[in-house]
C-alpha positions, 0 to 999 in steps of 0.5 A: 414584835415588829421588824427593825426599821432602817432608822432603828438599826442606825440608832443601834449602830450609833449606840455600839459605836459610842459605847465600844467604838465598834463600827457595825456594817449594814450586813450586821442587821440580822445579828442585831435582831437575833441577839436582842430579840429576847431582850425585847421579849423580856421587857415586853417591848413591841419594837426595837425603837421601844427597846432603844428608848428603854436603854436611854431611860432612867433605869437603862444603864444595866440593860445597856451593859446587857446589850453591849455584851450581846452585840460584841463578838466574843470568839476565841480558843486556847493557843490561837496563832501559835507564833505569838506563843513562841514569842511569849515562850522566848520572852518568858525564858529570857526573863526567867534566866535574868530573874526578871518579872514579866507582865502580860495583858490580854487586852480583849480576853473574851471568855478567858482562853487567851489569858489562860493560854498565856498563864500556862506558858508563863507557869511552865517557863518562869519557874520561881521568877514572878509573873502576872497576867491581866485579862480584860474585856468590855463585856461583864458576861464573858468576864464572869465566864472567864473567871470560872475557867470552865470550858467545853473540851472541844475548845482545848484541841490546841492545848499542848498535851503536857499542859492539858495534863498539868494545868487542866482537870477533865470533867467526869460524870455530869461534867464529862466533855468539859475541862476546868483550868486548875485553881492554882493557875486561875488564881494567878490570872486577874480579869477586869472590865476595860473599855479600850475605846475610852481613857484606860484605868490605871493598869501599870505597864506591860512587857507584852500585850495581846491585842488580837482580832479587835481592830477589825471592828474599828474604823481608822480613827478609833484604831489609832486611838485604841492603839495609842492608849495600849502602846502607852502602857507598853514598856520600852522594848515591849512587844505588841501582838495583833491578829494576822488579818490586821495591820498597823499601817497608817495606824501607829508609828510608835511601834516597829514591826519585827514579824508578821502581826508582831511589833516592838516598842523602841 
């Protein structure tokens, strides 16, 4: 296999931008090579150019999804950024007191830890009041993993002990060192493939959306388009949580900052 050329890398930069809206800097060239090299070997492609031609060929749609899965970064863990879960707990407690349903969207749920963290809080706070959690991602690979609810135990270090005992099963024997989210909770979380960079499917409206650590991969125009699509699905008075390293300055005036990384739709 020949090393990737500058021209070939530019083609993959355009591919992932067109497919997912992700702007990939030149510094990501080793990542592209590392993550796609096994696919070149699997298809007996002797160059990245030949693999790119395969992606655009008549049978390339399935392989293109594999490439997208490999090139989108999926790093997450349970109960990331506690202030957002304090907000969720407050909103859930208020909704329960009013007997009102709550819908929450984990809009870049990766392998599911965020969506299940949300579900644990809602199950704890909502009592008999109805609630829904939707987790979505562009990657089918991580969504398949999310639906299993099976994780290495080290990813559970931020789960409150009471939640770990109530909503998770510790692996034993050959599964020692892992946890499985309880089936009853898993069944209350829905997962769907959604590309935030295109027109969104009919998802309904939400009281709270987690759109965290997503915009760091987008350029300015793509950020504005993605946020506009997501905010359109927020109910009036609904909240949007983004990553602490992100900002909506010059991105959207449709929501108002109420705390660092937390916004509200009027």
